[in-house]
TIDO-944876 format. One record per atom (N, C-alpha, C, O): residue number from 0; residue in one letter; atom name; x, y, z. Coordinates in nm, 3 decimals, m for minus. Layout:
% residues N
NUM	a	CA	X	Y	Z
...
% end
This chain:
% residues 94
0	m	N	m13.609	m4.467	11.340
0	m	CA	m13.499	m4.537	11.403
0	m	C	m13.549	m4.676	11.440
0	m	O	m13.654	m4.690	11.503
1	n	N	m13.473	m4.780	11.402
1	n	CA	m13.517	m4.914	11.435
1	n	C	m13.486	m4.947	11.581
1	n	O	m13.413	m4.873	11.647
2	g	N	m13.540	m5.058	11.629
2	g	CA	m13.527	m5.094	11.770
2	g	C	m13.383	m5.115	11.814
2	g	O	m13.346	m5.074	11.924
3	d	N	m13.301	m5.178	11.729
3	d	CA	m13.161	m5.201	11.765
3	d	C	m13.084	m5.069	11.776
3	d	O	m13.005	m5.051	11.868
4	t	N	m13.109	m4.979	11.682
4	t	CA	m13.043	m4.849	11.685
4	t	C	m13.086	m4.771	11.808
4	t	O	m13.003	m4.707	11.872
5	q	N	m13.215	m4.775	11.841
5	q	CA	m13.266	m4.705	11.960
5	q	C	m13.204	m4.761	12.086
5	q	O	m13.165	m4.685	12.175
6	q	N	m13.194	m4.892	12.095
6	q	CA	m13.134	m4.954	12.214
6	q	C	m12.987	m4.916	12.225
6	q	O	m12.939	m4.884	12.334
7	e	N	m12.915	m4.919	12.113
7	e	CA	m12.774	m4.879	12.115
7	e	C	m12.761	m4.733	12.159
7	e	O	m12.673	m4.700	12.239
8	f	N	m12.848	m4.647	12.107
8	f	CA	m12.844	m4.506	12.144
8	f	C	m12.869	m4.489	12.294
8	f	O	m12.797	m4.415	12.361
9	s	N	m12.968	m4.558	12.346
9	s	CA	m13.000	m4.550	12.489
9	s	C	m12.882	m4.600	12.573
9	s	O	m12.852	m4.542	12.678
10	e	N	m12.816	m4.705	12.529
10	e	CA	m12.701	m4.757	12.602
10	e	C	m12.585	m4.659	12.600
10	e	O	m12.515	m4.644	12.700
11	i	N	m12.566	m4.591	12.489
11	i	CA	m12.460	m4.490	12.480
11	i	C	m12.491	m4.373	12.573
11	i	O	m12.401	m4.321	12.638
12	i	N	m12.618	m4.332	12.579
12	i	CA	m12.658	m4.226	12.672
12	i	C	m12.626	m4.269	12.816
12	i	O	m12.570	m4.192	12.893
13	d	N	m12.662	m4.392	12.851
13	d	CA	m12.635	m4.442	12.985
13	d	C	m12.485	m4.441	13.016
13	d	O	m12.444	m4.399	13.124
14	r	N	m12.404	m4.486	12.921
14	r	CA	m12.259	m4.486	12.942
14	r	C	m12.206	m4.345	12.957
14	r	O	m12.120	m4.319	13.042
15	f	N	m12.256	m4.252	12.875
15	f	CA	m12.213	m4.113	12.884
15	f	C	m12.243	m4.055	13.021
15	f	O	m12.157	m3.992	13.083
16	i	N	m12.365	m4.077	13.069
16	i	CA	m12.403	m4.025	13.200
16	i	C	m12.316	m4.087	13.308
16	i	O	m12.269	m4.017	13.398
17	t	N	m12.293	m4.217	13.301
17	t	CA	m12.213	m4.287	13.401
17	t	C	m12.068	m4.238	13.401
17	t	O	m12.011	m4.215	13.507
18	l	N	m12.010	m4.223	13.284
18	l	CA	m11.868	m4.191	13.274
18	l	C	m11.836	m4.042	13.284
18	l	O	m11.731	m4.004	13.336
19	h	N	m11.926	m3.957	13.236
19	h	CA	m11.892	m3.816	13.220
19	h	C	m11.977	m3.719	13.301
19	h	O	m11.948	m3.599	13.305
20	c	N	m12.080	m3.769	13.366
20	c	CA	m12.170	m3.678	13.437
20	c	C	m12.175	m3.708	13.586
20	c	O	m12.150	m3.820	13.631
21	r	N	m12.208	m3.606	13.658
21	r	CA	m12.240	m3.618	13.799
21	r	C	m12.389	m3.594	13.810
21	r	O	m12.441	m3.498	13.752
22	v	N	m12.458	m3.677	13.884
22	v	CA	m12.603	m3.668	13.897
22	v	C	m12.635	m3.636	14.042
22	v	O	m12.581	m3.697	14.134
23	g	N	m12.726	m3.538	14.062
23	g	CA	m12.768	m3.508	14.198
23	g	C	m12.843	m3.377	14.208
23	g	O	m12.843	m3.296	14.116
24	a	N	m12.907	m3.359	14.322
24	a	CA	m12.982	m3.237	14.349
24	a	C	m12.886	m3.118	14.351
24	a	O	m12.772	m3.129	14.396
25	g	N	m12.935	m3.005	14.304
25	g	CA	m12.857	m2.884	14.306
25	g	C	m12.764	m2.865	14.188
25	g	O	m12.700	m2.761	14.175
26	l	N	m12.755	m2.964	14.101
26	l	CA	m12.670	m2.954	13.983
26	l	C	m12.753	m2.909	13.863
26	l	O	m12.872	m2.939	13.855
27	s	N	m12.690	m2.839	13.771
27	s	CA	m12.755	m2.805	13.646
27	s	C	m12.649	m2.772	13.543
27	s	O	m12.535	m2.739	13.577
28	i	N	m12.687	m2.781	13.418
28	i	CA	m12.595	m2.753	13.308
28	i	C	m12.676	m2.710	13.187
28	i	O	m12.788	m2.757	13.165
29	t	N	m12.620	m2.621	13.108
29	t	CA	m12.689	m2.578	12.987
29	t	C	m12.676	m2.685	12.880
29	t	O	m12.579	m2.761	12.877
30	d	N	m12.774	m2.690	12.794
30	d	CA	m12.771	m2.778	12.678
30	d	C	m12.648	m2.747	12.593
30	d	O	m12.586	m2.837	12.536
31	k	N	m12.615	m2.620	12.586
31	k	CA	m12.500	m2.574	12.506
31	k	C	m12.368	m2.633	12.556
31	k	O	m12.278	m2.656	12.477
32	a	N	m12.356	m2.658	12.685
32	a	CA	m12.236	m2.719	12.741
32	a	C	m12.244	m2.872	12.740
32	a	O	m12.143	m2.939	12.717
33	l	N	m12.361	m2.927	12.764
33	l	CA	m12.377	m3.072	12.776
33	l	C	m12.375	m3.144	12.642
33	l	O	m12.307	m3.246	12.626
34	f	N	m12.448	m3.092	12.545
34	f	CA	m12.463	m3.165	12.419
34	f	C	m12.330	m3.182	12.343
34	f	O	m12.306	m3.292	12.293
35	p	N	m12.243	m3.081	12.333
35	p	CA	m12.117	m3.104	12.262
35	p	C	m12.032	m3.215	12.325
35	p	O	m11.964	m3.289	12.255
36	a	N	m12.036	m3.225	12.457
36	a	CA	m11.963	m3.333	12.525
36	a	C	m12.024	m3.468	12.487
36	a	O	m11.952	m3.564	12.462
37	f	N	m12.158	m3.474	12.485
37	f	CA	m12.222	m3.599	12.444
37	f	C	m12.192	m3.631	12.298
37	f	O	m12.163	m3.745	12.264
38	r	N	m12.200	m3.530	12.211
38	r	CA	m12.176	m3.552	12.068
38	r	C	m12.036	m3.609	12.045
38	r	O	m12.020	m3.701	11.964
39	a	N	m11.935	m3.557	12.114
39	a	CA	m11.799	m3.609	12.102
39	a	C	m11.794	m3.755	12.150
39	a	O	m11.728	m3.838	12.088
40	f	N	m11.863	m3.784	12.260
40	f	CA	m11.869	m3.920	12.311
40	f	C	m11.940	m4.012	12.211
40	f	O	m11.897	m4.126	12.188
41	w	N	m12.048	m3.963	12.152
41	w	CA	m12.123	m4.040	12.052
41	w	C	m12.033	m4.075	11.933
41	w	O	m12.031	m4.190	11.889
42	i	N	m11.961	m3.978	11.882
42	i	CA	m11.874	m4.001	11.767
42	i	C	m11.768	m4.105	11.801
42	i	O	m11.736	m4.192	11.720
43	e	N	m11.713	m4.095	11.921
43	e	CA	m11.613	m4.191	11.966
43	e	C	m11.672	m4.330	11.986
43	e	O	m11.607	m4.430	11.954
44	s	N	m11.794	m4.337	12.038
44	s	CA	m11.856	m4.465	12.074
44	s	C	m11.929	m4.533	11.960
44	s	O	m11.933	m4.656	11.954
45	a	N	m11.986	m4.456	11.869
45	a	CA	m12.072	m4.513	11.764
45	a	C	m12.034	m4.458	11.628
45	a	O	m12.121	m4.414	11.552
46	s	N	m11.907	m4.459	11.598
46	s	CA	m11.859	m4.393	11.476
46	s	C	m11.921	m4.450	11.349
46	s	O	m11.926	m4.380	11.247
47	q	N	m11.969	m4.572	11.352
47	q	CA	m12.027	m4.630	11.231
47	q	C	m12.178	m4.616	11.224
47	q	O	m12.239	m4.654	11.124
48	t	N	m12.239	m4.562	11.326
48	t	CA	m12.384	m4.547	11.328
48	t	C	m12.420	m4.400	11.312
48	t	O	m12.379	m4.317	11.393
49	q	N	m12.495	m4.369	11.211
49	q	CA	m12.541	m4.232	11.190
49	q	C	m12.674	m4.215	11.263
49	q	O	m12.756	m4.308	11.269
50	h	N	m12.695	m4.098	11.317
50	h	CA	m12.821	m4.071	11.386
50	h	C	m12.881	m3.945	11.326
50	h	O	m12.818	m3.839	11.330
51	p	N	m13.000	m3.953	11.271
51	p	CA	m13.057	m3.839	11.199
51	p	C	m13.101	m3.722	11.286
51	p	O	m13.108	m3.609	11.238
52	a	N	m13.132	m3.745	11.412
52	a	CA	m13.182	m3.638	11.498
52	a	C	m13.113	m3.646	11.634
52	a	O	m13.178	m3.661	11.737
53	l	N	m12.983	m3.635	11.633
53	l	CA	m12.905	m3.660	11.754
53	l	C	m12.944	m3.567	11.869
53	l	O	m12.966	m3.615	11.980
54	l	N	m12.953	m3.437	11.846
54	l	CA	m12.988	m3.344	11.953
54	l	C	m13.128	m3.371	12.007
54	l	O	m13.148	m3.377	12.128
55	g	N	m13.223	m3.386	11.918
55	g	CA	m13.361	m3.410	11.961
55	g	C	m13.374	m3.539	12.040
55	g	O	m13.440	m3.542	12.144
56	q	N	m13.313	m3.645	11.992
56	q	CA	m13.323	m3.773	12.062
56	q	C	m13.247	m3.769	12.194
56	q	O	m13.289	m3.831	12.292
57	f	N	m13.135	m3.698	12.197
57	f	CA	m13.061	m3.680	12.322
57	f	C	m13.150	m3.616	12.428
57	f	O	m13.154	m3.661	12.542
58	r	N	m13.220	m3.511	12.389
58	r	CA	m13.310	m3.442	12.483
58	r	C	m13.424	m3.534	12.528
58	r	O	m13.460	m3.534	12.646
59	v	N	m13.479	m3.611	12.436
59	v	CA	m13.586	m3.707	12.471
59	v	C	m13.534	m3.808	12.573
59	v	O	m13.601	m3.837	12.672
60	e	N	m13.415	m3.861	12.547
60	e	CA	m13.358	m3.961	12.638
60	e	C	m13.333	m3.903	12.777
60	e	O	m13.360	m3.970	12.877
61	l	N	m13.284	m3.780	12.785
61	l	CA	m13.264	m3.718	12.917
61	l	C	m13.396	m3.704	12.990
61	l	O	m13.405	m3.734	13.109
62	a	N	m13.499	m3.658	12.920
62	a	CA	m13.631	m3.642	12.981
62	a	C	m13.686	m3.778	13.027
62	a	O	m13.747	m3.787	13.134
63	q	N	m13.665	m3.882	12.948
63	q	CA	m13.713	m4.015	12.986
63	q	C	m13.643	m4.067	13.111
63	q	O	m13.699	m4.150	13.183
64	r	N	m13.523	m4.018	13.138
64	r	CA	m13.449	m4.059	13.257
64	r	C	m13.483	m3.971	13.378
64	r	O	m13.425	m3.988	13.485
65	g	N	m13.576	m3.880	13.360
65	g	CA	m13.623	m3.799	13.472
65	g	C	m13.555	m3.664	13.488
65	g	O	m13.585	m3.592	13.583
66	f	N	m13.465	m3.629	13.398
66	f	CA	m13.402	m3.498	13.405
66	f	C	m13.498	m3.394	13.348
66	f	O	m13.562	m3.418	13.245
67	r	N	m13.508	m3.282	13.414
67	r	CA	m13.599	m3.176	13.371
67	r	C	m13.521	m3.059	13.316
67	r	O	m13.407	m3.033	13.356
68	s	N	m13.584	m2.990	13.223
68	s	CA	m13.521	m2.873	13.163
68	s	C	m13.615	m2.754	13.176
68	s	O	m13.733	m2.770	13.209
69	n	N	m13.561	m2.636	13.150
69	n	CA	m13.642	m2.515	13.167
69	n	C	m13.690	m2.455	13.036
69	n	O	m13.748	m2.346	13.038
70	g	N	m13.669	m2.519	12.924
70	g	CA	m13.718	m2.462	12.800
70	g	C	m13.683	m2.547	12.680
70	g	O	m13.591	m2.628	12.685
71	p	N	m13.757	m2.530	12.570
71	p	CA	m13.738	m2.615	12.454
71	p	C	m13.621	m2.574	12.363
71	p	O	m13.557	m2.661	12.303
72	k	N	m13.591	m2.445	12.350
72	k	CA	m13.490	m2.399	12.254
72	k	C	m13.348	m2.419	12.304
72	k	O	m13.269	m2.488	12.239
73	r	N	m13.315	m2.362	12.416
73	r	CA	m13.182	m2.371	12.475
73	r	C	m13.195	m2.404	12.623
73	r	O	m13.173	m2.320	12.710
74	p	N	m13.232	m2.528	12.650
74	p	CA	m13.265	m2.562	12.788
74	p	C	m13.144	m2.572	12.881
74	p	O	m13.031	m2.592	12.839
75	r	N	m13.173	m2.556	13.008
75	r	CA	m13.080	m2.588	13.116
75	r	C	m13.134	m2.715	13.179
75	r	O	m13.252	m2.722	13.214
76	w	N	m13.049	m2.815	13.193
76	w	CA	m13.088	m2.943	13.250
76	w	C	m13.058	m2.943	13.398
76	w	O	m12.951	m2.902	13.441
77	y	N	m13.153	m2.990	13.476
77	y	CA	m13.140	m2.993	13.621
77	y	C	m13.118	m3.136	13.670
77	y	O	m13.180	m3.230	13.622
78	g	N	m13.029	m3.149	13.767
78	g	CA	m13.003	m3.279	13.827
78	g	C	m12.878	m3.346	13.775
78	g	O	m12.847	m3.459	13.814
79	l	N	m12.805	m3.279	13.685
79	l	CA	m12.680	m3.336	13.638
79	l	C	m12.586	m3.226	13.593
79	l	O	m12.627	m3.112	13.568
80	s	N	m12.460	m3.262	13.582
80	s	CA	m12.356	m3.174	13.532
80	s	C	m12.244	m3.262	13.478
80	s	O	m12.241	m3.382	13.506
81	l	N	m12.154	m3.205	13.403
81	l	CA	m12.035	m3.278	13.360
81	l	C	m11.937	m3.282	13.476
81	l	O	m11.931	m3.187	13.555
82	h	N	m11.860	m3.388	13.487
82	h	CA	m11.763	m3.399	13.596
82	h	C	m11.669	m3.280	13.602
82	h	O	m11.651	m3.222	13.710
83	q	N	m11.609	m3.241	13.491
83	q	CA	m11.513	m3.132	13.496
83	q	C	m11.579	m3.000	13.535
83	q	O	m11.514	m2.916	13.598
84	l	N	m11.704	m2.979	13.499
84	l	CA	m11.774	m2.858	13.537
84	l	C	m11.810	m2.860	13.684
84	l	O	m11.807	m2.756	13.750
85	t	N	m11.843	m2.975	13.736
85	t	CA	m11.878	m2.988	13.876
85	t	C	m11.757	m2.955	13.963
85	t	O	m11.771	m2.889	14.066
86	v	N	m11.641	m3.001	13.922
86	v	CA	m11.519	m2.975	13.997
86	v	C	m11.487	m2.826	13.998
86	v	O	m11.444	m2.773	14.100
87	l	N	m11.507	m2.758	13.885
87	l	CA	m11.474	m2.617	13.876
87	l	C	m11.578	m2.528	13.942
87	l	O	m11.551	m2.413	13.975
88	g	N	m11.698	m2.581	13.960
88	g	CA	m11.804	m2.509	14.031
88	g	C	m11.840	m2.375	13.972
88	g	O	m11.878	m2.367	13.855
89	e	N	m11.829	m2.271	14.051
89	e	CA	m11.874	m2.138	14.015
89	e	C	m11.801	m2.078	13.897
89	e	O	m11.852	m1.984	13.835
90	l	N	m11.684	m2.128	13.862
90	l	CA	m11.605	m2.070	13.753
90	l	C	m11.657	m2.109	13.616
90	l	O	m11.611	m2.054	13.516
91	t	N	m11.750	m2.201	13.610
91	t	CA	m11.798	m2.249	13.481
91	t	C	m11.947	m2.228	13.467
91	t	O	m12.014	m2.181	13.559
92	d	N	m11.997	m2.262	13.350
92	d	CA	m12.139	m2.252	13.321
92	d	C	m12.209	m2.379	13.364
92	d	O	m12.251	m2.458	13.279
93	t	N	m12.222	m2.402	13.492
93	t	CA	m12.289	m2.522	13.543
93	t	C	m12.430	m2.490	13.583
93	t	O	m12.503	m2.579	13.627
% end
């Protein structure tokens, strides 16, 4: 991935977190719930840019921002959730 593509990807991650996520202690979300929401946002935001390793790079970017997960295969991310899941609380997979 070239530098411009990496910067664009990082900016899209930042926008996704700002617009669609709640960040804070006590929050968590499964990769299975978080990534499809990001993928839809990615397609909407960067429809002309293909990304060869979207899931892997998404996970790297979250880790670089200080979010921790509990495993490599199907991780649960700690410190964030999607807004709609946060509102629903116990009724969802947060």
